[in-house]
C-alpha positions in Angstrom: 192.0 174.5 15.5 192.9 170.8 14.9 193.3 170.3 18.6 189.8 171.7 19.2 188.2 169.5 16.5 190.0 166.4 18.0 188.8 167.3 21.5 185.2 167.6 20.2 185.4 164.3 18.4 186.7 162.6 21.6 184.0 164.2 23.7 181.2 162.9 21.3 182.7 159.5 21.2 182.8 159.4 25.0 179.2 160.5 25.3 178.1 157.9 22.7 180.0 155.2 24.5 178.5 156.2 27.8 175.0 156.3 26.5 175.4 152.9 24.9 176.7 151.5 28.1 173.8 153.0 30.2 171.3 151.6 27.7 172.7 148.1 28.1 172.6 148.5 31.9 169.0 149.7 31.7 168.1 146.7 29.6 166.6 148.6 26.7 164.1 151.4 26.2 161.2 151.4 28.6 157.7 152.8 28.0 156.4 153.9 31.4 152.8 154.2 32.5 152.5 155.9 35.9 150.2 154.6 38.6 150.0 155.6 42.3 153.5 155.2 43.8 154.7 152.8 41.0 154.7 152.6 37.2 154.1 149.9 34.7 156.7 149.6 31.9 155.9 148.5 28.4 156.2 145.0 29.7 153.4 144.5 32.3 155.6 141.9 34.1 158.1 144.7 35.0 157.1 147.5 37.3 159.2 150.4 38.7 158.9 152.1 42.1 160.8 154.7 44.1 159.2 154.5 47.6 158.2 151.9 50.1 154.5 152.4 49.4 155.3 152.1 45.7 157.0 148.7 46.5 153.9 147.5 48.4 151.5 148.6 45.6 153.7 147.0 42.9 153.5 143.7 44.8 149.7 144.1 45.1 149.5 144.8 41.4 150.8 141.3 40.7 148.7 139.7 43.5 145.4 141.4 42.4 146.1 140.2 38.9 146.7 136.6 40.2 150.1 136.6 38.5 152.6 133.9 39.3 155.5 136.3 39.5 157.0 139.6 38.2 159.8 142.0 38.4 160.0 145.3 40.4 162.8 147.8 39.7 163.5 150.2 42.5 165.0 153.5 41.3 166.3 156.3 43.4 165.4 154.1 46.5 166.7 155.6 49.7 165.2 153.1 52.2 166.7 149.9 53.4 165.7 147.5 50.6 166.1 144.2 52.4 164.2 145.4 55.5 161.5 147.0 53.3 161.0 143.9 51.3 160.4 141.9 54.5 157.9 144.4 55.7 156.2 144.7 52.3 155.8 141.0 52.1 154.2 140.9 55.5 151.8 143.7 54.6 150.8 142.0 51.3 150.4 138.5 52.8 148.8 139.3 56.1 147.3 142.8 56.1 145.8 143.2 52.7 142.4 141.3 52.3 143.2 139.8 48.8 146.7 138.8 49.8 145.7 137.3 53.2 142.9 135.4 51.5 144.6 134.1 48.4 148.4 134.1 48.7 150.1 130.8 49.9 153.6 132.0 49.5 155.6 135.0 48.2 159.3 134.8 47.7 161.8 137.2 46.1 165.4 137.6 45.0 167.1 140.9 44.9 169.9 142.1 42.5 171.8 145.4 42.6 172.2 146.8 39.1 174.3 150.0 39.0 171.4 152.5 39.1 168.6 150.4 40.6 167.6 147.3 42.6 165.8 144.5 40.7 163.4 142.3 42.7 162.1 139.1 41.2 158.9 137.8 42.7 157.5 134.3 42.7 153.9 133.9 44.0 151.8 130.8 44.8 148.1 130.9 45.6 145.7 129.0 47.8 142.7 130.2 45.7 142.0 129.9 42.0 141.7 132.9 39.7 138.1 131.9 39.2 137.4 132.0 42.9 138.9 135.5 43.1 136.9 136.7 40.1 133.7 135.5 41.8 134.4 137.3 45.0 131.5 139.8 45.7 132.1 143.2 47.2 129.7 144.5 49.8 129.4 147.5 52.1 128.6 147.6 55.8 126.2 145.6 57.9 123.5 145.5 55.3 125.9 144.1 52.7 127.0 141.3 55.0 123.5 140.4 55.8 122.6 140.3 52.1 125.4 137.7 51.4 124.4 135.5 54.4 120.8 135.6 53.2 122.0 134.4 49.8 124.0 131.6 51.5 121.0 130.4 53.4 118.3 130.7 50.6 120.6 129.0 48.1 121.8 126.5 50.8 125.3 126.8 49.7 128.2 125.1 51.6 130.3 128.2 51.8 130.4 131.9 50.9 133.2 134.4 50.7 132.9 138.2 50.1 134.9 141.4 50.5 133.2 143.6 53.1 134.1 147.3 53.5 133.1 149.4 56.5 132.4 146.3 58.7 134.3 145.7 61.9 132.1 142.9 63.4 133.6 139.9 65.0 132.9 136.1 64.7 130.1 136.3 67.2 128.2 139.0 65.2 128.6 137.1 61.9 127.3 134.0 63.6 124.3 135.9 65.0 123.6 137.3 61.5 123.8 133.9 60.0 121.2 132.6 62.5 118.9 135.5 61.7 119.3 134.8 58.0 118.0 131.2 58.7 115.1 132.5 60.8 114.2 134.9 58.0 113.4 132.0 55.6 110.4 130.4 57.2 109.3 128.8 53.9 112.5 126.9 53.7 113.4 126.4 57.3 112.7 122.7 57.2 116.1 122.1 55.9 118.0 125.0 57.3 119.3 123.3 60.4 123.0 124.1 60.5 125.1 121.2 61.9 128.4 123.2 61.9 129.8 126.6 60.9 133.2 128.1 60.5 133.7 131.9 60.1 137.1 133.3 59.0 138.4 136.8 58.4 141.2 138.0 56.1 142.8 139.8 57.7 141.5 139.1 61.2 140.9 142.7 62.2 140.0 146.0 60.4 137.1 147.4 58.5 138.1 146.1 55.1 138.3 142.3 55.1 137.3 139.2 53.2 134.8 137.1 55.2 134.5 133.4 54.6 131.7 131.4 56.0 131.6 127.6 55.7 128.5 125.7 56.9 127.6 122.1 57.2 123.9 121.5 56.7 122.2 118.6 58.6 121.0 117.4 55.2 122.6 117.9 51.9 120.9 120.2 49.3 120.9 117.4 46.7 119.3 114.8 49.0 116.4 117.1 50.1 115.8 119.2 47.0 112.5 117.6 46.0 111.3 117.3 49.5 112.1 120.9 50.2 110.3 122.0 47.0 107.3 120.0 48.0 107.3 121.5 51.5 107.4 125.1 50.1 104.6 124.3 47.7 102.4 122.8 50.5 103.1 125.8 52.8 102.1 128.2 50.0 98.9 126.3 49.3 97.8 126.1 52.9 98.6 129.8 53.6 96.7 130.9 50.5 93.6 128.9 51.5 93.7 130.4 55.0 94.0 133.9 53.7 91.2 133.3 51.3 89.0 132.0 54.1 89.9 134.9 56.3 89.9 138.0 54.0 91.3 141.3 55.3 88.7 143.9 56.5 90.6 146.7 54.8 92.8 147.0 51.7 95.5 144.8 53.3 96.1 142.5 56.2 97.0 144.0 59.5 99.4 142.3 61.9 96.6 141.7 64.3 94.5 139.9 61.6 97.4 137.6 60.6 98.1 136.8 64.3 94.4 135.9 64.7 94.8 133.4 61.8 97.8 131.8 63.4 96.1 131.5 66.8 93.0 130.0 65.2 95.0 127.4 63.2 97.5 126.2 65.7 96.9 123.2 68.0 97.6 123.4 71.7 100.9 124.9 72.7 103.3 122.5 74.3 107.1 121.8 74.8 106.9 119.0 72.2 105.1 121.2 69.6 106.1 121.6 66.0 108.8 124.1 64.9 107.5 124.1 61.3 105.3 126.8 59.8 103.3 124.3 57.7 102.5 122.1 60.6 101.3 125.1 62.7 99.0 126.3 60.0 97.7 122.8 59.6 96.6 122.5 63.2 99.5 120.6 64.8 100.5 121.4 68.5 102.9 124.3 68.3 106.1 125.4 69.9 106.9 129.1 70.2 109.4 128.8 67.3 106.8 127.2 65.1 104.3 130.0 65.9 106.8 132.6 65.0 107.7 130.9 61.7 104.1 130.7 60.7 103.5 134.3 61.6 106.6 135.4 59.7 105.6 133.5 56.6 102.1 135.0 56.5 103.6 138.5 57.0 105.9 138.0 54.0 103.2 136.6 51.9 101.0 139.7 52.6 103.7 142.2 52.1 104.1 143.1 55.9 107.7 144.0 56.8 108.9 141.5 59.3 112.3 140.4 60.7 113.3 137.9 63.5 115.0 139.2 66.7 117.3 137.0 68.8 117.9 138.0 72.4 118.9 136.2 75.6 115.3 135.4 76.3 114.9 133.6 72.9 113.4 134.5 69.5 110.7 137.0 68.6 109.7 139.2 65.7 109.7 142.9 64.8 106.9 143.9 62.5 105.9 147.1 60.7 102.6 148.7 61.7 100.8 152.0 60.9 102.1 153.2 64.3 105.7 152.2 63.5 107.8 149.1 64.2 106.7 146.9 67.1 108.0 143.8 68.8 105.8 140.8 68.5 106.3 138.1 71.2 105.3 134.5 70.7 102.9 134.5 73.6 100.7 136.8 71.7 100.3 134.0 69.2 99.4 131.3 71.7 96.1 129.6 71.0 93.6 130.2 73.8 93.4 127.5 76.4 89.7 126.9 77.1 87.9 124.5 79.2 84.3 123.4 78.2 81.8 126.0 79.4 84.5 128.6 80.1 84.4 132.1 78.6 86.9 132.6 75.7 90.2 134.0 77.0 91.5 137.3 75.6 94.8 136.7 73.8 97.9 138.1 75.4 99.2 141.5 74.3 100.7 141.1 70.8 102.8 144.2 70.1 105.3 146.1 72.3 107.5 149.2 72.0 111.2 149.2 72.9 110.4 150.8 76.2 107.8 148.2 77.1 110.1 145.4 76.2 112.9 146.8 78.4 110.3 147.2 81.2 109.6 143.4 80.9 113.3 142.7 81.2 114.0 141.9 77.5 117.3 142.8 75.9 118.4 142.5 72.2 121.1 143.8 69.8 119.3 147.1 69.1 121.9 148.1 66.5 120.8 145.2 64.2 117.1 146.2 64.2 114.8 149.2 63.7 113.7 151.2 66.7 110.2 150.4 68.0 109.1 153.8 69.5 105.8 155.2 70.3 106.0 158.4 68.2 102.5 159.4 69.3 103.6 159.7 73.0 106.8 161.5 71.9 104.8 164.1 70.0 102.5 164.7 73.0 105.6 165.3 75.2 
C-alpha cells in the first residue's frame, strides 16, 4: 500500500513538473482566435500557423495592417520551413497587390523551439499607412474608367487604385486615360498631358493595384482661375445658343445640336481651333474642336455621348431614339458655299457599326456600346 501511494505521488510530481516545463517552453497561456489557415493569439503581434498557406496569410495579416513586424509560430509544420519562408516572402512581396505596391523590404529570423518554429518578421514600407487607407477599390473596366475620369476632372498628379476583374495592359489604360480627357470638353483647355507613367502591382493578373502618374502641361495651381473662367464662358455661350435655337420637341435631338455646331463654327481648316468655346464663338474649327463642341452640347442637354478613338482618329458615339450611333466630325463641318451657290447638304451625320466598317473604320468595340440597326434586324 505504501509503495502504491509513493508511486502515485511520484507520478503526480512528474506530471506537474512536465506541465510546468511545457508551459515555460510555450511562453505562457495563449488565447487563440482562428482565421483562415492561421490564428491570432491574445497578442495580435503573435500569430500561429500550421500550413504553407497559413504562413503566407499570416505574413499578409501584418502587411495589410501596415505593421512594422510580428511573430509567426509554426506548429505541427511538416513542410520545409526555410524553403517555404523564401517562397512565402516572394509571394507576399511580388504577387500580392498590397505587398507588391507597398512593401520595400521583408526580412525574417527563424528559431526552432522544441514544439514549433518561431519566425520574427521585420517589414519596411515604400508607402505610408495613409496612402494605403486612401486606396480605392474598383471592379472591372467600368471601375478603372471611373478612377481615370476622377484623375482628369480633378487634374490630379497621380492616382492609385485596387482593380479586380481587370486584366488590361498599359496600352489599354493609356487609351482609357485619353478617352477620359476627351470626355471632359468643358475642361479640355488644360487637359493636355505632357507625360504619363502607368504601373501595375503585380504586373500581371486580374487583381492588381494600378498607379497612374501624369504630368500636365500646365499646373493646376497656375491655371485654376483661368480654367474656371473658361468653363463659365463656355457655359454662358452654350446657354445663349440653346436659348436662341430651341428644340422642336421636348428635348434636343442629336441632329438639332449638330445643326447648332455647324451654324456657329467658322470655316474648317488645318489650323482651326481645338477648343469648344472657340468653335461655338465662330472661330475656324479643326475636327477635334467640332467634336468637343458637339460633345459639350450633348452633355448640357442630357444626350448620352462618349468619345471613340480609332486608327482613323477621334469621333463620338451618341444615343438616339433608334439606338447608339457613330457621329463623325465631317457631319459637323460648316457648309462651304460660294456666293450665288445653292446651300450644300451637310454630310451624313450618324452611322451604324456596319456602315462604319463598310467605310473602313475600326475601333476598340469592347470599350463602347454597339451601334446596331435594330429595325433592320427585326425585319430580317
